[in-house]
C-alpha positions as CSV (number, residue, x, y, z in Angstrom):
1,M,186.7,39.9,138.3
2,F,189.9,40.5,140.3
3,I,191.9,43.8,140.0
4,L,195.5,44.3,141.1
5,G,196.1,48.0,142.1
6,M,199.3,49.7,142.6
7,D,200.7,53.2,143.2
8,T,204.7,53.9,143.6
9,A,204.4,57.9,142.8
10,T,205.5,58.8,146.3
11,S,207.9,57.2,148.7
12,Q,205.3,54.6,149.6
13,V,204.8,51.5,147.7
14,G,201.1,50.6,147.8
15,V,199.6,47.3,146.2
16,A,196.0,45.9,146.8
17,I,193.7,43.4,145.3
18,G,190.1,43.7,145.0
19,D,187.1,41.8,143.5
20,S,185.0,43.8,141.1
21,A,181.9,41.7,141.7
22,D,182.2,43.5,145.4
23,G,182.4,46.9,144.0
24,G,186.3,46.9,144.2
25,G,186.2,45.6,147.7
26,V,189.8,45.2,148.9
27,L,190.6,41.5,149.6
28,A,194.4,42.0,150.6
29,E,196.5,45.2,150.8
30,V,200.2,46.0,151.7
31,L,201.6,49.5,152.2
32,I,205.4,50.1,152.5
33,A,206.2,53.8,153.4
34,G,209.5,55.6,153.5
35,D,212.5,53.6,152.2
36,R,211.9,54.7,148.5
37,R,213.2,51.3,147.5
38,H,210.3,50.7,144.9
39,A,212.1,48.4,142.6
40,E,212.9,46.1,145.4
41,Q,209.7,46.2,147.3
42,L,207.1,46.3,144.5
43,A,207.5,42.4,143.5
44,P,207.4,41.1,146.9
45,A,204.3,43.5,147.8
46,I,202.6,42.0,144.8
47,Q,203.3,38.6,145.8
48,H,202.1,39.2,149.4
49,V,198.7,40.4,148.2
50,C,198.4,37.4,146.1
51,D,199.1,35.1,148.7
52,E,196.8,36.8,151.3
53,S,193.9,36.9,149.0
54,G,194.4,33.7,147.5
55,V,194.2,35.0,144.0
56,R,196.6,33.9,141.2
57,L,197.8,36.2,138.7
58,D,196.4,34.3,136.0
59,Q,192.8,35.0,137.8
60,L,193.2,38.9,137.4
61,G,190.9,40.7,134.8
62,A,192.8,44.1,134.9
63,I,195.5,46.1,136.5
64,A,195.1,49.5,137.8
65,V,198.1,52.0,138.3
66,G,198.7,55.3,139.7
67,I,200.4,57.5,137.3
68,G,201.5,60.6,139.1
69,P,202.6,63.0,139.2
70,G,205.3,62.1,141.7
71,L,209.2,60.8,142.2
72,F,210.5,60.0,138.8
73,T,212.2,56.7,139.6
74,G,209.4,55.2,141.6
75,L,206.9,56.2,139.1
76,R,208.7,54.7,136.4
77,V,208.7,51.3,138.4
78,G,205.2,51.3,139.1
79,V,203.9,51.9,135.5
80,T,206.4,49.9,133.8
81,T,205.6,47.0,136.2
82,A,201.9,47.5,135.4
83,K,202.5,47.6,131.6
84,V,204.4,44.5,131.5
85,M,202.1,42.5,133.8
86,A,199.2,43.5,131.6
87,Q,200.9,42.8,128.5
88,A,201.9,39.1,129.7
89,L,198.6,38.4,130.9
90,G,196.6,39.7,128.2
91,I,194.5,42.1,130.4
92,P,193.6,45.8,130.1
93,V,194.9,48.7,132.5
94,V,193.1,51.3,134.4
95,S,195.2,54.4,135.2
96,A,194.5,57.3,137.6
97,S,196.3,60.2,138.8
98,S,197.9,59.7,142.2
99,L,196.7,63.3,143.3
100,D,193.2,61.8,142.4
101,L,193.8,58.9,144.8
102,I,194.8,61.2,147.8
103,A,191.6,63.1,147.2
104,A,189.2,60.1,146.8
105,P,189.1,57.9,149.8
106,P,185.3,58.2,151.3
107,A,186.9,58.6,154.9
108,L,188.8,61.9,153.8
109,L,185.5,63.3,152.4
110,E,183.9,62.6,155.9
111,E,186.6,64.2,157.7
112,G,186.3,67.3,155.3
113,H,182.6,67.1,154.7
114,A,182.1,70.7,155.7
115,H,184.9,71.8,153.3
116,A,184.3,73.2,149.8
117,L,187.8,72.5,148.6
118,V,190.0,69.4,149.0
119,V,193.7,70.1,148.0
120,P,196.0,66.8,147.9
121,V,199.6,68.0,147.9
122,I,202.6,65.6,146.9
123,D,206.3,66.4,147.4
124,A,208.2,67.1,144.4
125,R,211.5,68.0,146.0
126,R,213.4,71.1,145.2
127,R,210.8,73.0,147.6
128,E,208.1,72.3,145.2
129,V,204.9,70.4,145.3
130,F,202.6,68.8,142.9
131,S,198.8,69.8,143.6
132,A,195.4,69.9,142.3
133,R,191.8,71.1,143.8
134,Y,188.7,69.1,143.9
135,R,185.3,70.2,144.7
136,V,183.1,68.0,147.2
137,V,180.2,66.7,145.1
138,P,177.4,64.1,145.8
139,G,179.2,60.5,146.0
140,G,183.0,61.8,145.8
141,V,184.9,64.6,144.6
142,Q,185.3,66.5,141.1
143,R,188.7,67.9,140.1
144,E,188.6,71.6,139.0
145,G,191.5,73.0,136.9
146,D,194.8,71.2,136.0
147,Y,197.5,69.3,137.8
148,T,200.1,71.8,138.7
149,V,203.7,71.9,140.0
150,G,205.2,74.9,141.6
151,S,206.6,76.1,145.0
152,V,205.1,75.9,148.3
153,E,205.0,79.3,148.7
154,D,203.2,80.0,145.6
155,L,200.5,77.4,146.4
156,I,200.0,78.8,149.8
157,A,199.7,82.4,148.4
158,D,197.2,81.3,145.9
159,L,195.2,79.3,148.3
160,Q,195.2,82.5,150.9
161,A,193.9,84.5,148.0
162,G,190.6,82.6,147.7
163,S,187.9,82.8,150.4
164,E,187.0,79.1,150.7
165,H,188.0,76.7,153.8
166,V,190.5,74.3,152.3
167,L,191.2,70.5,153.5
168,L,194.9,69.6,152.8
169,A,196.4,66.1,152.4
170,G,199.2,64.4,151.0
171,D,203.0,63.8,152.0
172,G,203.7,67.5,150.6
173,V,201.5,68.9,153.7
174,T,203.6,66.8,155.9
175,R,206.8,67.5,154.6
176,Y,206.1,71.3,154.6
177,R,203.7,71.5,157.7
178,E,205.0,74.4,159.3
179,Q,204.3,76.7,156.2
180,F,200.9,75.3,155.6
181,A,200.2,75.9,159.4
182,G,200.1,79.6,158.6
183,L,197.4,79.3,155.8
184,D,194.0,80.7,157.0
185,R,190.9,78.9,156.6
186,S,192.4,75.5,156.3
187,E,192.8,72.1,158.0
188,M,195.3,69.2,157.4
189,A,194.0,65.6,157.1
190,G,195.3,62.9,159.3
191,P,198.6,61.2,158.5
192,E,196.2,58.3,157.1
193,F,195.8,60.4,154.2
194,E,199.6,61.0,153.5
195,Y,199.8,58.8,150.3
196,P,197.6,57.7,147.3
197,S,194.9,55.4,148.4
198,V,195.5,52.1,146.5
199,A,191.9,50.9,148.1
200,A,190.4,53.7,146.2
201,L,192.4,52.8,143.2
202,V,190.9,49.5,143.1
203,Q,187.3,50.8,143.7
204,L,187.7,53.4,141.0
205,A,189.1,50.7,138.5
206,A,186.0,48.4,139.2
207,G,183.6,50.9,138.1
208,R,185.8,51.8,135.1
209,V,186.2,48.2,134.2
210,E,182.3,47.7,134.2
211,R,182.0,50.5,131.9
212,E,184.9,49.2,129.7
213,E,186.8,52.5,130.4
214,F,190.3,51.0,130.3
215,V,193.1,51.2,127.8
216,Q,195.8,49.0,126.6
217,P,199.1,48.5,128.4
218,W,201.3,50.6,125.6
219,D,199.0,53.5,126.0
220,V,199.7,54.0,129.6
221,H,202.4,56.6,130.4
222,P,203.7,58.3,133.7
223,M,202.2,61.9,134.2
224,Y,205.7,64.1,134.3
225,L,204.9,67.7,135.2
226,R,208.5,68.8,134.9
227,E,211.8,67.6,134.0
228,S,213.9,65.0,136.1
229,D,216.8,66.4,138.1
230,A,219.1,64.4,135.8
231,E,217.5,66.2,132.8
232,L,217.9,69.3,134.5
233,H,221.7,69.0,135.3
234,W,222.3,67.4,131.9
235,E,224.6,69.5,129.8
236,T,225.0,68.9,125.8
237,P,228.6,68.1,125.1
238,R,230.6,70.5,123.3
């Protein structure tokens, strides 16, 4: 079974196609970072991975999508596209937090194998970040606690109060590198771990599809941890 994975929760548009018969091994992948033109870039990216892999859309058995938290506009583009495609093709959806996808790549765990705590951080703008904490366990990571949004200063203070060595990853770490550099007992992952991994998404989806742990398209919703800028600035007419 072929699986199409996509994540647009950050400034990167990531799309991949994998084969569940190969444990979700990626057949083709495209990553477009920096432009924040998700609506313009996602459809051509999907077409590109189909062309590169030789997989037609009608051969897909499932669609996997990162549901955030992340940038409101980009997140809506990815989730809506996944839902529409799945409904049109009559196939199920596997969803995953974009924070999970930053923490999940095996290469990151190899880089941080000595670290007890992995903390992915996504830039939420307005000097805030989305974050979560993951414990390294055999075969991967396990999230501890909820997904959160808050100021960079509050996250750093909270981590500073702990006693564990921390491995930081994500575009929020890149954006606020100087502030995170002052955090004791910490290490920043390389730039290859700046965005959610669509390869990890496809691999995760392969396992879930095999266990029938998927949902119908209409049950997939973006993960919003706060109101959008438009909602915050909107005033009720008098």
